MDTraj code that builds the backbone (N, CA, C; nanometers):
import mdtraj as md
import numpy as np

residues = "UNK UNK UNK UNK UNK UNK UNK UNK UNK UNK UNK UNK UNK UNK UNK UNK UNK UNK UNK UNK UNK UNK UNK UNK UNK UNK UNK UNK UNK UNK UNK UNK UNK UNK UNK UNK UNK UNK UNK UNK UNK UNK UNK UNK UNK UNK UNK UNK UNK UNK UNK UNK UNK UNK UNK UNK UNK UNK UNK UNK UNK UNK UNK UNK UNK UNK UNK UNK UNK UNK UNK UNK UNK UNK UNK UNK UNK".split()
xyz = np.array([
    [9.4666, 18.7106, 12.8178],
    [9.3297, 18.7466, 12.8474],
    [9.3022, 18.8801, 12.7788],
    [9.1941, 18.8850, 12.7000],
    [9.1624, 19.0046, 12.6232],
    [9.1139, 19.1202, 12.7092],
    [9.0118, 19.0970, 12.7894],
    [8.9534, 19.2048, 12.8690],
    [8.9760, 19.1780, 13.0170],
    [9.0368, 19.2737, 13.0852],
    [9.0600, 19.2612, 13.2291],
    [8.9535, 19.3432, 13.3000],
    [8.8712, 19.2778, 13.3801],
    [8.7569, 19.3437, 13.4414],
    [8.7785, 19.3788, 13.5890],
    [8.8281, 19.2830, 13.6674],
    [8.8455, 19.3059, 13.8107],
    [8.9595, 19.2192, 13.8625],
    [9.0014, 19.2474, 13.9866],
    [9.1143, 19.1735, 14.0433],
    [9.1019, 19.1639, 14.1951],
    [9.1795, 19.0715, 14.2496],
    [9.1939, 19.0544, 14.3936],
    [9.3434, 19.0556, 14.4232],
    [9.3851, 19.1188, 14.5318],
    [9.5258, 19.1165, 14.5702],
    [9.5454, 19.0172, 14.6841],
    [9.6585, 18.9481, 14.6778],
    [9.6912, 18.8481, 14.7803],
    [9.8413, 18.8491, 14.8046],
    [9.8857, 18.8004, 14.9207],
    [10.0290, 18.7859, 14.9443],
    [10.0846, 18.6689, 14.8627],
    [10.2139, 18.6772, 14.8328],
    [10.2796, 18.5734, 14.7531],
    [10.2574, 18.4330, 14.8077],
    [10.2547, 18.4173, 14.9391],
    [10.2455, 18.2814, 14.9948],
    [10.1111, 18.2133, 14.9694],
    [10.0125, 18.2860, 14.9168],
    [9.8826, 18.2257, 14.8842],
    [9.8681, 18.1921, 14.7354],
    [9.9662, 18.2293, 14.6550],
    [9.9545, 18.2148, 14.5097],
    [9.9374, 18.0694, 14.4668],
    [10.0185, 17.9793, 14.5168],
    [10.0127, 17.8394, 14.4720],
    [9.8746, 17.7791, 14.4977],
    [9.8249, 17.7948, 14.6195],
    [9.6935, 17.7400, 14.6544],
    [9.5850, 17.7977, 14.5638],
    [9.5859, 17.9291, 14.5442],
    [9.4822, 17.9932, 14.4634],
    [9.4917, 17.9523, 14.3164],
    [9.6137, 17.9405, 14.2630],
    [9.6302, 17.8944, 14.1241],
    [9.5712, 17.7557, 14.1062],
    [9.6009, 17.6661, 14.1986],
    [9.5486, 17.5293, 14.1912],
    [9.3961, 17.5285, 14.1992],
    [9.3423, 17.6048, 14.2921],
    [9.1970, 17.6100, 14.3105],
    [9.1279, 17.6670, 14.1874],
    [9.1798, 17.7770, 14.1338],
    [9.1190, 17.8393, 14.0156],
    [9.1297, 17.7491, 13.8929],
    [9.2392, 17.6774, 13.8800],
    [9.2539, 17.5837, 13.7683],
    [9.1515, 17.4716, 13.7787],
    [9.1290, 17.4220, 13.8994],
    [9.0280, 17.3186, 13.9219],
    [8.8892, 17.3703, 13.8858],
    [8.8636, 17.4974, 13.9164],
    [8.7344, 17.5599, 13.8856],
    [8.7216, 17.5954, 13.7369],
    [8.8316, 17.5794, 13.6613],
    [8.8379, 17.6168, 13.5194],
    [8.8003, 17.7637, 13.4992],
    [8.8519, 17.8477, 13.5882],
    [8.8261, 17.9911, 13.5859],
    [8.9426, 18.0611, 13.5144],
    [8.9135, 18.1435, 13.4127],
    [9.0216, 18.2152, 13.3448],
    [9.0772, 18.3254, 13.4352],
    [9.2104, 18.3378, 13.4402],
    [9.2727, 18.4422, 13.5217],
    [9.4144, 18.4663, 13.4735],
    [9.4708, 18.5775, 13.5165],
    [9.6128, 18.6022, 13.4981],
    [9.6653, 18.6569, 13.6300],
    [9.7957, 18.6512, 13.6471],
    [9.8588, 18.7024, 13.7685],
    [9.9489, 18.8175, 13.7278],
    [9.9366, 18.9303, 13.7977],
    [10.0162, 19.0489, 13.7646],
    [10.0898, 19.0999, 13.8876],
    [10.2033, 19.1626, 13.8583],
    [10.2821, 19.2297, 13.9607],
    [10.3096, 19.3714, 13.9124],
    [10.2434, 19.4675, 13.9707],
    [10.2720, 19.6091, 13.9458],
    [10.2722, 19.6499, 13.7995],
    [10.1842, 19.5946, 13.7167],
    [10.1720, 19.6421, 13.5790],
    [10.0842, 19.7666, 13.5798],
    [9.9558, 19.7490, 13.5724],
    [9.8616, 19.8616, 13.5737],
    [9.8050, 19.8844, 13.7131],
    [9.8405, 19.7991, 13.8070],
    [9.7833, 19.8035, 13.9413],
    [9.8929, 19.8386, 14.0419],
    [9.8632, 19.9299, 14.1328],
    [9.9569, 19.9626, 14.2403],
    [9.9394, 19.8582, 14.3502],
    [10.0469, 19.7877, 14.3804],
    [10.0421, 19.6806, 14.4802],
    [10.1404, 19.7086, 14.5926],
    [10.1069, 19.6613, 14.7111],
    [10.1996, 19.6698, 14.8229],
    [10.3103, 19.5664, 14.8034],
    [10.4217, 19.5879, 14.8694],
    [10.5341, 19.4943, 14.8641],
    [10.4872, 19.3552, 14.9061],
    [10.5245, 19.2529, 14.8288],
    [10.4889, 19.1154, 14.8612],
    [10.3495, 19.0738, 14.8174],
    [10.2812, 19.1603, 14.7417],
    [10.1456, 19.1313, 14.6949],
    [10.1462, 19.1054, 14.5446],
    [10.0532, 19.0238, 14.4992],
    [10.0288, 19.0022, 14.3566],
    [9.8790, 19.0171, 14.3332],
    [9.8412, 19.0355, 14.2073],
    [9.7001, 19.0509, 14.1727],
    [9.6557, 18.9350, 14.0852],
    [9.5450, 18.8733, 14.1216],
    [9.4775, 18.7762, 14.0364],
    [9.3742, 18.8554, 13.9581],
    [9.3891, 18.8570, 13.8256],
    [9.3057, 18.9402, 13.7382],
    [9.2095, 18.8507, 13.6603],
    [9.0848, 18.8962, 13.6473],
    [8.9794, 18.8172, 13.5838],
    [8.9062, 18.8981, 13.4775],
    [8.8551, 18.8293, 13.3754],
    [8.7659, 18.8947, 13.2791],
    [8.6265, 18.9050, 13.3413],
    [8.5330, 18.9618, 13.2696],
    [8.3946, 18.9633, 13.3154],
    [8.3455, 18.8191, 13.3244],
    [8.2838, 18.7846, 13.4367],
    [8.2326, 18.6488, 13.4578],
    [8.0860, 18.6570, 13.5001],
    [8.0190, 18.5436, 13.4996],
    [7.8786, 18.5392, 13.5421],
    [7.8687, 18.5709, 13.6915],
    [7.7491, 18.6088, 13.7346],
    [7.7262, 18.6392, 13.8762],
    [7.7571, 18.5178, 13.9639],
    [7.7243, 18.4001, 13.9158],
    [7.7510, 18.2770, 13.9916],
    [7.9011, 18.2563, 14.0106],
    [7.9784, 18.2739, 13.9030],
    [8.1236, 18.2593, 13.9138],
    [8.1834, 18.3675, 14.0029],
    [8.1320, 18.4908, 13.9915],
    [8.1830, 18.5996, 14.0752],
    [8.1593, 18.5682, 14.2231],
    [8.0438, 18.5131, 14.2548],
    [8.0140, 18.4766, 14.3938],
    [8.1151, 18.3741, 14.4451],
    [8.1503, 18.2764, 14.3624],
    [8.2520, 18.1777, 14.4020],
    [8.3858, 18.2467, 14.4283],
    [8.4216, 18.3422, 14.3428],
    [8.5477, 18.4143, 14.3611],
    [8.5459, 18.4975, 14.4890],
    [8.4352, 18.5643, 14.5161],
    [8.4225, 18.6425, 14.6405],
    [8.4425, 18.5533, 14.7620],
    [8.3840, 18.4351, 14.7584],
    [8.3991, 18.3414, 14.8701],
    [8.5432, 18.2928, 14.8816],
    [8.6067, 18.2643, 14.7696],
    [8.7445, 18.2159, 14.7698],
    [8.8410, 18.3217, 14.8234],
    [8.8277, 18.4462, 14.7762],
    [8.9200, 18.5525, 14.8153],
    [8.8763, 18.6256, 14.9424],
    [8.7521, 18.6065, 14.9840],
    [8.7051, 18.6656, 15.1086],
    [8.6777, 18.8145, 15.1038],
    [8.6569, 18.8679, 14.9839],
    [8.6286, 19.0110, 14.9686],
    [8.5725, 19.0383, 14.8303],
    [8.5281, 19.1619, 14.8104],
    [8.4819, 19.2053, 14.6784],
    [8.6032, 19.2286, 14.5891],
    [8.5891, 19.2000, 14.4601],
    [8.6951, 19.2308, 14.3656],
    [8.7042, 19.3811, 14.3427],
    [8.8221, 19.4265, 14.3022],
    [8.8435, 19.5679, 14.2707],
    [8.8401, 19.5842, 14.1188],
    [8.7833, 19.6946, 14.0710],
    [8.7790, 19.7187, 13.9268],
    [8.9195, 19.7348, 13.8714],
    [8.9461, 19.6698, 13.7585],
    [9.0755, 19.6830, 13.6930],
    [9.0813, 19.8210, 13.6281],
    [9.1922, 19.8924, 13.6417],
    [9.2005, 20.0262, 13.5816],
    [9.1849, 20.0201, 13.4297],
    [9.1124, 20.1162, 13.3759],
    [9.0971, 20.1219, 13.2306],
    [9.2301, 20.1587, 13.1684],
    [9.2605, 20.0910, 13.0586],
    [9.3846, 20.1215, 12.9883],
    [9.3651, 20.2489, 12.9089],
    [9.4625, 20.3373, 12.9193],
    [9.4555, 20.4617, 12.8433],
    [9.5620, 20.4588, 12.7360],
    [9.5291, 20.5151, 12.6230],
    [9.6279, 20.5227, 12.5153],
    [9.6441, 20.6680, 12.4760],
    [9.7662, 20.7069, 12.4503],
    [9.7901, 20.8452, 12.4088],
    [9.7849, 20.8541, 12.2578],
    [9.7248, 20.9599, 12.2083],
    [9.7091, 20.9756, 12.0645],
    [9.7977, 21.0811, 12.0100],
])
top = md.Topology()
chain = top.add_chain()
for i, resn in enumerate(residues, 1):
    res = top.add_residue(resn, chain, resSeq=i)
    for name in ("N", "CA", "C"):
        top.add_atom(name, md.element.get_by_symbol(name[0]), res)
traj = md.Trajectory(xyz[None], top)
């Protein structure tokens, strides 16, 4: 995924269900563990690019909360 816009954190035991649901919805996503995001033990992040308002609403309903902004990547020069 080129641009990471926002994410939702979930416990590991919800990953399979959410992967299946998102695949059915044909929603682009990636799953991360402690890369650029600070996560609690046993949590993973479902990361998404910028999506339409309609798709975002579906994601909010699926995850039961607002998405969190993905941290901007910084590069040292």
